[in-house]
N, C-alpha and C positions, 0 to 999 in steps of 0.2 A: 532303399535308404533305411538306415537303422535309427530308431528313436528309443531313448530312455524315458521311463516314467519314474518320478519320485512320488511316493505316496506314504500314507500311514493308515492304520486300521485298528479298530477295537475288535479283538478276536473272540469276544464272548459268544457270538452266535455262529462262529465258523469252525469247521472241522479242519483247521489249519489252512496253510497257504495253498497246498497242491490239490488239484482236481482229483476227486475220488468218486466212485460210483455211488449214487443214491444219497449223497450227503452234500451239504452246501460248503463251498470253499471260497476264499478270497480270489484265487486265480480264475475260477469260473465266472465270478461277477465281473472281473476286469476284462476277461476275454469277451464277454457278451457286450459290454459297453463299448470297447474299442471296435469290435466287429460291426456294431450298429452304426457308429459314426462313420467308419470307412466304407461301409456297405460291402464288406467282403469278410471271409472267415479269417480271423486273426487269433493266433495263440501266443500269448506273452510268456516270456521266460523270466522267472524270478531269480533274485540274487541268492536265494536259499529257501529253505522250508521252515515254517514255524508249525508247531504242533497244535492240536485242538485247544482252543481257548487262550492261546498265547497272543499277545499284542505286538504291534510294531509301530514305533514312533518314527522310524525311517526304514523304508523298504525301496528297493529299486527293481525295475523289470525292464525288459526290452522287447521290441517287436520290429518286424520288417514290413515295409510298404513300398510300392513301386514309384510313387511320386511324392513330392514335398507336401507336407500338411499345411493347410490354410486356416487362418482364424485362430481363435483361442481354444486350443484342444483341451486344455485343463478344465476350462469352464464347461465345455461340452460334456466331458466325461463326468464331472461332478453332478451335472444335471440328470444323468442317467444312473449313477451309482447310488446305493443306499447311503444314508447319513453316517454310518459307521466306517465307511471307506472314503478317504479324501485324497485327491490327487493335487499335488502342489505345483508340479511343472512337468512338461513334456518337451524334450530337447533332442536335437539332432546330434549324433555321435558318429565316429568313424565306423565303417562297415564291419570291422573286425572286433569292435569292442563288445564284450560279452558281460551281461549283468552278473552272471554267476562266476565264470572262470577268471575274469579280470579283477575280481574283488580281492584285495590283499589282506583285509582284516574285517572282522565283524565284532560288534560290541553288544553285550546284553546287560540289562539291569534286572535284579530280582528284588522286589519290594516287600518288606515285612513291616507290619504295624503292630507295635507292642501294646496290646489292649484292644479296645473296640472303637470302631469309627464307622458309622452307617454309610458315610459318603464314599468310603474307600473299599467297600465290600467286593466290588468287581475288579479292583486294581491292586490288591495286596493280599498277602496271607496274614491273617490276623491271629496272633498267638497271645496267650494271656500270661506267659511267664515273664517276669521282670528280672529273672536271674541269668539271662544270657551274658556271658563274658565275651564282649566284642573284641577285647584285646587278644584273648586266646584264639578266637576265630580268625583274626587277622594274621596271627603268627602261623597258624596252620595253612592259611590261604597262600602264603609265600611258597609253600612246598610245591604248589601247582606249577610254578615257573621252573622247577627243577626237572620236570618229567615231560615226556612227549606221548607216551602210550596211556590212553585214558579209557581202555576197555572196561575198567571197573565201573565207570559211570555211564556206560552205553546200554541202551536197550539190548536185550539178548538176541532177539530175532530182527536183525537188520543187515541188509546186504551192502557192506562197505568194504573197500579194498584194503583199508588200513584204519587202525584206531589212533593213529598219530595226529596230534594237534600241537601247534606251537602257541602256548599261552603267553601273552605279553603283559597282561595286567590281571590281577585278582585282588580286590581290596573291598573291605566293608567300610561304609560311611554311615554315621549316625547323626540325625538331626532331631533331637527330642525323641518322640515315640517312633519315628520313622527310621528304619534300618534298611540300607540298600547295599546289595552285593553287586559290584561292577566287575565285569570280566571281558577281556578282549583276547581274541585268538584268530589265527588265520582261517580256521574252520572249526565246526562243532559237530559232535555226534548227536544222534537222536536221544533226547532226554538228559543230555550231559549236564547242562547247567542246573536243572532241577534236582538231579541226584547229588551233585556237588553241594548245593545249598543244604539239602537235607542232612548230609553227612557233617558239614561244618556246623550246623545248628546242634548236632549231637556233641561236637567239641565244646560249643558255648555253654551247653547244659551240663557239662562235666561227665557225660556218659562215656566218652572216649577221650584219649589224650592226643596231643600233636603227633606223637610217635605212632599211636594207633592209626591215625589218619595216613601217615606215610605207609604203614603196612597194608592198609586197605588199598591205596593206589597201586602198590606193587603186586598185590594179589591177582589183579586182572579178573576179579570175580565180582559181578554185580551183586551177588547175594551178601557180600560183606559190607557194602556201602549202606548209607542211610536211606530213608524213604524218599520217594519222588514227590517234592512239594507241589502244591496246587499250581496249575498252569496260569491262573488269573494274575499272579504276581510277577510274571515274566514279560519283559519287553525287549524286543530287538530295537536298539537305540541308534546305532550308527554303522554304516558300511563304508569302508574306505577303499578307493581305487588308486 
């Protein structure tokens, strides 16, 4: 029987979602908790991978077990998991439903705080320039919907079969000092959102133009793009099936 887990996590202490040798990951903590409850070795499969320090307000994972679960599995898992990982529900799905391969879109938000806020240090990139032109950044963001090859914004050493992604939304929203970049696509490359944000901030600061941004996308060269902004401002916010 296949079960889905819906969860969220604060990524500050974790080296991303995926299990890696000698470092702590969210997947490792979840595997241990599920295995303890079911008294057998369980390996959960996530809907995707988040990098070191990245947060998720919505993540899904699945696991297989021989018999139907009894009792409140969410409560049991939360009693074993650290406080920075929270399970909201565990529910039965069709045997063929896959947390990763059946996802049709994923949405991220990147949060910037213009100025200083001690309460948002772990959840935003705080920059002190008040001269960001958000209108220019939004104009440039629209170009992302015209392209599918995003090699420019991918980490160089990554084993992917294609750099193609279908971006469905890319927009900046501002509420006072908070600036949020919202992006939705069918898939994302490693470091893609953080590199896009860094390059769009260069547009907002007047360092590059909208047409420069187009040229950077078409170059397929990571060296031409902007900096990779800090992971702490990035949130996986929605996965659609």
